[in-house]
C-alpha positions as CSV (number, residue, x, y, z in Angstrom):
1,M,0.0,0.0,0.0
2,V,2.8,2.3,0.9
3,K,4.6,1.6,-2.4
4,K,1.4,2.3,-4.3
5,T,0.9,5.6,-2.6
6,V,4.4,6.6,-3.4
7,R,4.0,5.7,-7.0
8,Q,0.8,7.7,-7.2
9,A,2.6,10.7,-5.7
10,L,5.4,10.4,-8.2
11,V,2.9,10.2,-11.1
12,M,1.3,13.4,-9.8
13,L,4.6,15.1,-10.1
14,V,4.5,14.8,-13.8
15,G,2.3,17.9,-13.9
16,V,5.2,20.0,-12.5
17,I,7.4,19.4,-15.6
18,L,8.5,22.6,-17.3
19,V,8.6,21.2,-20.8
20,V,8.1,17.6,-21.5
21,G,7.8,17.3,-25.3
22,S,6.3,13.9,-25.8
23,A,7.2,12.4,-22.4
24,A,3.8,13.0,-20.8
25,C,2.1,10.8,-23.3
26,S,4.7,8.0,-23.5
27,G,5.2,5.0,-21.2
28,S,7.8,2.4,-20.5
29,N,6.7,0.3,-23.5
30,D,7.1,3.2,-26.0
31,V,10.4,1.9,-27.4
32,A,11.3,0.3,-30.7
33,G,13.0,-3.1,-30.8
34,P,12.7,-6.6,-29.3
35,P,13.7,-7.6,-25.8
36,G,17.5,-7.4,-25.7
37,D,19.8,-10.3,-25.1
38,V,21.7,-8.9,-28.1
39,S,22.2,-5.3,-29.0
40,D,21.4,-5.1,-32.7
41,P,22.1,-1.9,-34.7
42,N,19.8,-3.1,-37.4
43,N,16.9,-3.2,-35.0
44,P,17.8,-0.5,-32.4
45,V,16.0,0.2,-29.1
46,Y,15.2,3.9,-28.4
47,F,15.5,5.2,-24.9
48,K,13.6,8.2,-23.7
49,Y,15.8,11.0,-22.5
50,A,15.4,14.6,-21.4
51,D,16.9,17.1,-23.8
52,N,18.1,19.6,-21.2
53,P,20.7,22.4,-21.9
54,S,23.5,21.1,-19.7
55,F,26.9,19.4,-19.8
56,D,25.4,16.0,-20.8
57,L,27.2,12.8,-22.0
58,V,24.3,11.6,-24.0
59,Y,24.2,14.8,-26.0
60,L,28.0,14.6,-26.5
61,A,27.9,11.0,-27.5
62,D,25.2,11.7,-30.0
63,R,27.2,14.6,-31.5
64,L,30.3,12.4,-31.7
65,G,28.4,9.8,-33.6
66,Y,28.7,7.1,-30.9
67,F,25.1,6.0,-31.3
68,E,25.2,5.7,-35.1
69,N,26.0,2.0,-35.2
70,A,24.7,1.1,-31.8
71,G,21.7,-1.0,-30.9
72,I,20.4,1.7,-28.6
73,K,19.7,5.3,-29.5
74,P,18.3,8.3,-27.7
75,K,14.7,9.5,-28.2
76,Y,14.7,13.1,-26.9
77,V,11.4,14.1,-25.2
78,G,12.1,17.8,-24.6
79,A,13.5,19.8,-21.7
80,V,12.4,18.5,-18.2
81,D,12.6,20.2,-14.9
82,A,15.7,18.8,-13.1
83,N,13.7,18.0,-10.0
84,Q,11.4,15.7,-12.1
85,L,14.1,13.6,-13.8
86,I,14.2,10.8,-11.2
87,P,10.4,10.6,-10.6
88,L,9.9,10.4,-14.4
89,T,12.5,7.7,-14.7
90,D,10.6,5.6,-12.2
91,T,7.3,6.1,-14.0
92,G,8.9,5.1,-17.4
93,D,8.3,8.5,-19.0
94,L,12.1,8.6,-19.1
95,D,14.3,5.5,-19.4
96,F,17.6,7.0,-18.2
97,S,18.5,10.2,-16.3
98,T,21.5,11.7,-14.5
99,R,21.1,13.4,-11.1
100,M,22.8,13.3,-7.7
101,A,22.7,9.8,-6.1
102,S,20.8,11.1,-3.1
103,L,17.6,11.6,-5.2
104,T,17.7,8.0,-6.6
105,I,18.4,6.6,-3.1
106,S,15.4,8.6,-1.7
107,A,13.2,7.4,-4.5
108,I,14.2,3.7,-4.0
109,N,13.6,4.1,-0.3
110,G,10.0,5.2,-1.3
111,G,9.5,2.1,-3.5
112,A,10.8,3.3,-6.9
113,D,11.9,0.8,-9.4
114,L,15.3,2.3,-10.2
115,K,19.0,1.4,-10.4
116,I,22.2,3.5,-10.6
117,I,24.0,1.9,-13.5
118,A,27.0,4.2,-14.4
119,A,29.2,6.7,-12.6
120,S,29.7,10.1,-14.1
121,N,31.7,13.3,-13.4
122,R,34.2,13.9,-10.6
123,T,35.0,17.1,-8.7
124,L,38.5,18.6,-9.2
125,P,40.0,22.0,-8.2
126,D,39.7,23.1,-11.8
127,A,36.5,21.2,-12.5
128,P,34.2,21.9,-9.6
129,H,30.7,20.6,-9.6
130,M,29.2,23.9,-8.2
131,N,30.3,27.4,-7.1
132,Y,28.9,29.7,-4.4
133,F,28.4,33.3,-5.6
134,V,27.6,36.6,-3.8
135,R,27.6,40.2,-5.0
136,K,31.0,41.9,-4.4
137,D,29.3,44.5,-2.3
138,S,27.4,42.0,-0.2
139,G,29.8,42.0,2.7
140,I,29.6,38.2,2.9
141,T,33.0,36.4,2.9
142,P,34.1,32.9,3.7
143,D,34.9,34.2,7.2
144,S,31.5,35.8,7.8
145,L,29.1,33.2,6.7
146,D,26.9,33.9,9.7
147,K,25.7,36.9,7.8
148,L,23.7,34.5,5.7
149,E,21.2,34.1,8.5
150,G,18.0,35.8,7.6
151,K,19.1,35.9,4.0
152,T,18.1,34.0,0.8
153,I,20.1,31.3,-1.0
154,A,19.2,30.3,-4.5
155,M,19.8,26.7,-5.5
156,N,18.7,24.3,-8.2
157,G,16.5,22.1,-5.9
158,F,16.1,20.2,-2.6
159,G,17.4,16.8,-1.8
160,A,20.7,16.8,-3.5
161,C,24.2,18.4,-3.3
162,A,23.2,22.1,-3.3
163,E,21.1,21.5,-0.2
164,Y,22.9,18.9,1.8
165,V,26.6,19.7,1.1
166,T,25.8,23.4,1.8
167,K,23.9,22.8,5.0
168,Q,26.5,20.5,6.4
169,Y,29.3,23.0,5.7
170,L,27.4,26.0,7.0
171,T,26.4,24.1,10.2
172,S,30.1,23.2,10.7
173,K,30.8,26.9,10.7
174,G,28.2,27.7,13.3
175,V,25.6,29.0,10.9
176,N,21.9,28.4,11.8
177,V,20.7,27.0,8.5
178,D,17.1,27.1,9.6
179,A,17.4,30.9,9.7
180,I,18.1,30.9,5.9
181,K,15.5,31.0,3.2
182,W,16.3,28.4,0.6
183,V,14.7,29.1,-2.8
184,P,14.7,26.6,-5.7
185,T,16.0,28.4,-8.8
186,P,17.3,26.9,-12.1
187,D,21.0,27.2,-12.6
188,A,20.5,29.3,-15.7
189,Q,18.6,31.9,-13.7
190,S,20.6,31.9,-10.4
191,E,23.3,34.3,-11.6
192,Q,20.7,37.0,-12.4
193,A,19.0,36.3,-9.1
194,V,22.0,37.1,-7.0
195,E,23.1,40.0,-9.3
196,T,19.8,41.7,-9.0
197,G,19.3,41.1,-5.3
198,G,16.6,38.4,-5.6
199,A,19.0,36.2,-3.7
200,D,22.0,36.9,-1.4
201,L,23.9,33.8,-2.4
202,A,23.5,31.6,-5.4
203,I,24.8,28.0,-5.8
204,I,25.4,27.5,-9.5
205,H,26.4,24.2,-11.2
206,A,28.7,23.8,-14.1
207,P,28.5,24.6,-17.0
208,F,26.5,27.8,-16.0
209,S,28.9,28.7,-13.2
210,G,31.5,29.7,-15.7
211,H,29.5,32.8,-16.8
212,A,29.1,33.8,-13.2
213,L,32.8,33.4,-12.6
214,N,33.4,36.0,-15.3
215,N,30.8,38.4,-14.0
216,P,32.7,41.4,-12.5
217,R,29.8,42.2,-10.1
218,L,30.0,38.8,-8.5
219,V,32.6,36.9,-6.5
220,S,32.8,33.1,-5.8
221,L,33.3,32.4,-2.1
222,F,34.4,28.8,-2.8
223,S,33.5,25.7,-4.8
224,D,32.2,22.3,-3.6
225,F,35.8,21.0,-3.9
226,D,36.8,23.5,-1.3
227,L,34.1,22.2,1.0
228,D,34.5,18.5,0.8
229,G,37.3,17.7,-1.6
230,G,34.8,16.0,-4.0
231,A,33.5,13.5,-1.4
232,S,29.9,14.2,-2.4
233,G,30.6,12.5,-5.7
234,S,29.1,12.7,-9.1
235,Q,25.8,12.7,-10.9
236,P,25.5,9.0,-11.8
237,Y,23.2,7.6,-14.4
238,T,20.0,6.0,-13.2
239,G,17.9,3.6,-15.2
240,N,14.3,2.6,-15.1
241,G,14.1,-0.9,-13.6
242,D,11.7,-2.3,-16.2
243,F,13.8,-1.0,-19.1
244,I,17.1,-2.3,-18.0
245,R,15.7,-5.7,-17.2
246,R,14.0,-5.9,-20.6
247,Y,17.0,-4.6,-22.5
248,P,20.1,-5.8,-20.7
249,A,22.3,-5.9,-23.8
250,Q,21.3,-2.5,-24.9
251,T,21.7,-1.1,-21.4
252,E,25.3,-2.5,-21.4
253,E,26.0,-0.9,-24.7
254,F,24.6,2.4,-23.3
255,V,27.0,2.2,-20.4
256,K,29.8,1.4,-22.7
257,I,29.1,4.5,-24.8
258,L,28.9,6.6,-21.6
259,G,32.4,5.4,-20.6
260,K,33.8,6.0,-24.0
261,T,32.3,9.5,-24.0
262,Q,33.7,10.2,-20.6
263,S,37.2,9.2,-21.9
264,W,36.7,11.6,-24.9
265,V,35.8,14.5,-22.6
266,N,38.9,13.9,-20.4
267,R,41.1,13.8,-23.4
268,N,39.5,16.8,-25.2
269,P,38.3,19.1,-22.4
270,D,38.4,22.3,-24.6
271,Q,36.5,20.7,-27.5
272,A,33.9,19.4,-25.1
273,R,33.5,22.9,-23.6
274,Q,33.0,24.2,-27.2
275,F,30.3,21.6,-27.9
276,I,28.5,22.5,-24.7
277,A,28.9,26.2,-25.4
278,D,27.1,25.6,-28.8
279,R,24.4,23.7,-27.0
280,V,23.6,26.2,-24.3
281,G,24.2,29.3,-26.4
282,Q,27.1,30.8,-24.5
283,D,30.7,31.8,-25.2
284,V,33.1,29.0,-24.6
285,K,35.0,31.1,-22.1
286,D,31.9,31.0,-19.9
287,I,31.7,27.2,-19.9
288,T,33.1,25.4,-16.8
289,R,35.2,22.3,-17.4
290,Y,33.9,18.9,-16.6
291,A,36.0,15.9,-15.6
292,Y,34.9,12.3,-15.4
293,V,35.8,9.1,-13.6
294,N,37.3,6.3,-15.7
295,N,35.2,3.7,-17.4
296,A,31.8,4.8,-15.8
297,I,32.6,2.3,-13.0
298,I,30.7,3.0,-9.8
299,D,32.4,3.0,-6.5
300,R,30.9,2.2,-3.1
301,Q,32.4,5.2,-1.3
302,Q,30.6,7.9,-3.2
303,I,27.2,6.1,-3.0
304,Q,27.7,5.5,0.7
305,Y,28.4,9.2,1.3
306,W,24.8,9.9,0.2
307,I,23.3,7.1,2.2
308,D,25.1,8.4,5.3
309,T,24.0,11.9,4.5
310,L,20.3,11.0,4.1
311,E,20.4,9.0,7.3
312,K,22.0,12.0,9.1
313,F,19.2,14.3,7.9
314,G,16.5,11.9,8.8
315,Q,15.5,11.2,5.2
316,L,16.5,7.5,5.2
317,P,16.1,4.9,8.1
318,E,19.5,3.9,9.4
319,G,20.7,0.7,7.9
320,K,17.8,0.2,5.5
321,L,19.8,0.5,2.3
322,T,23.4,-0.2,1.3
323,A,25.3,1.1,-1.7
324,D,24.9,-2.3,-3.4
325,D,21.1,-2.1,-3.0
326,V,20.9,1.0,-5.2
327,A,23.8,0.7,-7.6
328,T,25.4,-2.0,-9.8
329,N,28.2,-2.5,-12.2
330,K,26.3,-5.4,-13.8
331,Y,25.8,-3.5,-17.1
332,N,29.3,-2.1,-17.3
333,P,31.5,-4.0,-19.8
334,Y,34.6,-2.4,-18.4
335,S,34.0,-3.8,-14.9
336,D,35.4,-7.1,-13.7
337,S,32.4,-7.7,-11.5
338,D,28.8,-6.7,-11.0
339,E,29.8,-5.4,-7.5
340,L,30.8,-1.9,-6.8
341,I,34.5,-1.1,-6.4
342,D,35.5,0.3,-3.0
343,T,36.8,3.7,-4.2
344,Q,37.8,5.4,-7.4
345,A,41.4,4.8,-6.4
346,D,40.8,1.3,-7.7
347,N,39.8,2.7,-11.1
348,Q,42.8,4.6,-12.4
349,V,43.3,3.0,-15.8
350,D,41.2,4.0,-18.8
351,L,39.9,0.8,-20.4
352,T,37.8,2.3,-23.2
353,E,38.3,2.0,-26.9
354,L,39.9,5.4,-26.9
355,A,42.6,4.2,-24.6
356,K,43.3,1.4,-27.1
357,G,43.7,4.0,-29.9
358,E,40.3,3.2,-31.5
359,K,38.0,6.0,-32.7
């Protein structure tokens, strides 16, 4: 009964989508191709995917031609509110999506039929996941964060990195986070919000953080790497449970393409930034760099970070889920095992075709 209630609530969230294209009228069976023990490029399966303006591996793989001779191909359904990506992946209106692991874990805790199937980006000093911006004349500095009490913070949504990483850090600095007004704001609008005074601080994700970094009226207090050294992990790829069980071979090819695309971005960071600049309609100098883990292999440490965080904030019963309950390397051809590796320290060699000199 609880699971049914949760699913009904998730379905109701469909109405909150900003633009869905054909997603609202499509279901989990709206794909072409037979059940997949073999991925056949002559009879491809189409996976439903949000066409969002962001630094996105599916878009890059498509532009690079990696889906041309594949047995699985994207079927874009239009732009989707980031907060609805995981709920819509559970309902089957999307087949894959990429969001912070905390959102998938929370959904699984509520009964969602989802699985994390591929790792994604990693946070580096020169490739942060998000930056924290204030106006230069705000008087707010890294040493006076208590001034945020009574103020407004713009962030892209609740339940993920912007909320939890920030609240943990501010609390460690003695800030009363309950005295702050937290306002969901799309990344593309957050720079304007803080510049015009609609927010006192904006948390902006790459690639949109690059434009704010070049804004002379704003200053970045720090990045998420400064706060936790990248411990909060990446935005892994989540799959609809029914889809990945029905199309295991195609799902494996999808993960293989993701790993190959990650390798390409790591080898061609400037070209990748140019492609994303074209996609989002900005100058390449305003596009923040992305970096990725090797081979799309998922590690237990980064998933466990989010399980521990959700437990800490009372969003997940202690001990109910483990990292292996919510994520798997089963569909990753570069992994030696279905099980998660312990940390990314165990994944230092690029095993993709690009590493072998293949195109």
